[in-house]
Structures are given as structure tokens and as C-alpha cells.
One Martini backbone bead per residue (centre of mass of N, CA, C, O) as a GRO file, in nm:
protein
  102
    1MET     BB    1   4.041  15.903  20.078
    2THR     BB    2   3.812  15.779  20.308
    3VAL     BB    3   3.617  16.023  20.505
    4LEU     BB    4   3.525  16.097  20.837
    5VAL     BB    5   3.404  16.409  20.968
    6VAL     BB    6   3.396  16.526  21.305
    7ARG     BB    7   3.233  16.810  21.451
    8ARG     BB    8   3.249  17.005  21.749
    9ALA     BB    9   3.080  17.235  21.891
   10PRO     BB   10   3.096  17.499  22.085
   11MET     BB   11   3.040  17.535  22.440
   12LYS     BB   12   2.962  17.673  22.746
   13TRP     BB   13   2.818  17.408  22.915
   14MET     BB   14   2.733  17.168  22.759
   15ASP     BB   15   2.969  16.913  22.782
   16ARG     BB   16   3.250  17.050  22.784
   17ALA     BB   17   3.408  16.819  22.974
   18ARG     BB   18   3.307  16.611  22.758
   19THR     BB   19   3.286  16.314  22.581
   20TYR     BB   20   3.225  16.161  22.266
   21LYS     BB   21   3.116  15.883  22.111
   22VAL     BB   22   3.214  15.723  21.801
   23LEU     BB   23   2.995  15.536  21.596
   24VAL     BB   24   3.063  15.277  21.353
   25ASP     BB   25   2.874  15.026  21.304
   26GLY     BB   26   2.878  14.987  21.637
   27LYS     BB   27   3.178  15.100  21.657
   28GLN     BB   28   3.430  15.239  21.822
   29ARG     BB   29   3.643  15.507  21.672
   30ALA     BB   30   3.593  15.763  21.879
   31GLU     BB   31   3.669  16.077  22.038
   32ILE     BB   32   3.495  16.393  22.135
   33GLY     BB   33   3.549  16.720  22.201
   34ASP     BB   34   3.531  17.025  22.260
   35ASP     BB   35   3.614  17.196  21.988
   36SER     BB   36   3.640  16.949  21.775
   37ALA     BB   37   3.810  16.695  21.562
   38VAL     BB   38   3.756  16.400  21.358
   39GLN     BB   39   3.916  16.135  21.169
   40ILE     BB   40   3.763  15.866  20.977
   41PRO     BB   41   3.831  15.585  20.830
   42VAL     BB   42   3.654  15.450  20.543
   43MET     BB   43   3.470  15.251  20.365
   44PRO     BB   44   3.312  15.215  20.102
   45GLY     BB   45   2.973  15.289  20.154
   46PRO     BB   46   2.758  15.184  20.389
   47HIS     BB   47   2.655  15.362  20.695
   48VAL     BB   48   2.656  15.415  21.063
   49VAL     BB   49   2.606  15.690  21.286
   50ARG     BB   50   2.691  15.748  21.642
   51LEU     BB   51   2.642  15.928  21.939
   52THR     BB   52   2.777  15.910  22.282
   53ILE     BB   53   2.654  15.960  22.634
   54ASP     BB   54   2.625  15.738  22.812
   55TRP     BB   55   2.268  15.691  22.769
   56CYS     BB   56   2.308  15.887  22.542
   57SER     BB   57   2.211  16.020  22.205
   58SER     BB   58   2.197  15.995  21.883
   59PRO     BB   59   2.081  15.953  21.604
   60ASP     BB   60   2.087  15.775  21.343
   61LEU     BB   61   2.326  15.804  21.059
   62ALA     BB   62   2.293  15.754  20.736
   63PHE     BB   63   2.542  15.655  20.478
   64ASP     BB   64   2.701  15.710  20.153
   65ILE     BB   65   3.034  15.636  20.046
   66ALA     BB   66   3.278  15.724  19.827
   67HIS     BB   67   3.559  15.705  19.677
   68GLY     BB   68   3.742  15.983  19.818
   69GLU     BB   69   3.551  16.083  20.017
   70ILE     BB   70   3.422  16.362  20.226
   71LEU     BB   71   3.249  16.353  20.528
   72ARG     BB   72   3.058  16.605  20.703
   73LEU     BB   73   3.009  16.655  21.051
   74GLU     BB   74   2.788  16.781  21.317
   75CYS     BB   75   2.800  16.850  21.672
   76ARG     BB   76   2.559  16.877  21.958
   77PRO     BB   77   2.376  16.969  22.194
   78ASN     BB   78   2.027  16.981  22.241
   79ALA     BB   79   2.033  17.073  22.517
   80SER     BB   80   1.916  17.258  22.777
   81PRO     BB   81   1.906  17.338  23.103
   82LEU     BB   82   1.586  17.334  23.110
   83LEU     BB   83   1.579  17.029  22.935
   84ALA     BB   84   1.763  16.809  23.041
   85LEU     BB   85   1.570  16.605  23.184
   86LEU     BB   86   1.432  16.517  22.912
   87TYR     BB   87   1.704  16.436  22.753
   88ILE     BB   88   1.780  16.199  22.981
   89THR     BB   89   1.510  16.050  22.915
   90ILE     BB   90   1.286  16.067  22.686
   91TRP     BB   91   1.518  16.214  22.474
   92ARG     BB   92   1.797  16.040  22.473
   93ARG     BB   93   1.814  15.990  22.139
   94ASN     BB   94   1.837  16.340  22.119
   95TYR     BB   95   2.075  16.480  22.271
   96ILE     BB   96   2.231  16.467  22.003
   97ARG     BB   97   2.336  16.651  21.743
   98LEU     BB   98   2.334  16.528  21.394
   99GLU     BB   99   2.498  16.660  21.091
  100LYS     BB  100   2.525  16.760  20.777
  101ILE     BB  101   2.786  16.925  20.597
  102ALA     BB  102   2.947  17.133  20.348
   0.00000   0.00000   0.00000
């Protein structure tokens, strides 16, 4: 089974009560809350994943997944309370940190 696993790190304040939408190839495939994980079955081959919340998002993350592979990603808000205004305006496409993990 070819699976994309997205884990959301627990946070004390930022976005704790809100969910992120998980988009794979431009289509919403799941929602993820604080300190949780989702498993999304995908077809082998190239894909692009992005997380969104309101008008903010993560940068696009492109990956190529082989048959039977499990790709693990982790996300969390990039913003801190002191920089939140910048992250919801100028840096809105970097509001969520999304990275591959081992």
C-alpha cells in the first residue's frame, strides 16, 4: 500500500483548536488537528502536497513515491505570537512548516 502520512506536532497556543486542510495534487484529501496524524493513500508517482488554513498555507512540497512506500511528513505553524501578523500577510505562503521526516 502506498501511503502519505502527515503528522501535526502539538502546539501550546498557535492554531491548537483549528484544523489544517491537506491538499494532494490540488484536491483536499484530509483535515488534521493538533497533535494528530492522517494517512492518505496515494498512487505511485509524482505528487504535490500543501497544507492550508484560511488564506494561509505551507509551501508546495513535491515528492515522488514508489509502490508500497510510506512517506512521512510533519507540519506545525511557523509563526510565533510575536510574528503572527507578518505570517498572515507577507509570509502567508510560509505560515505552515511542512517537511519530510525519517
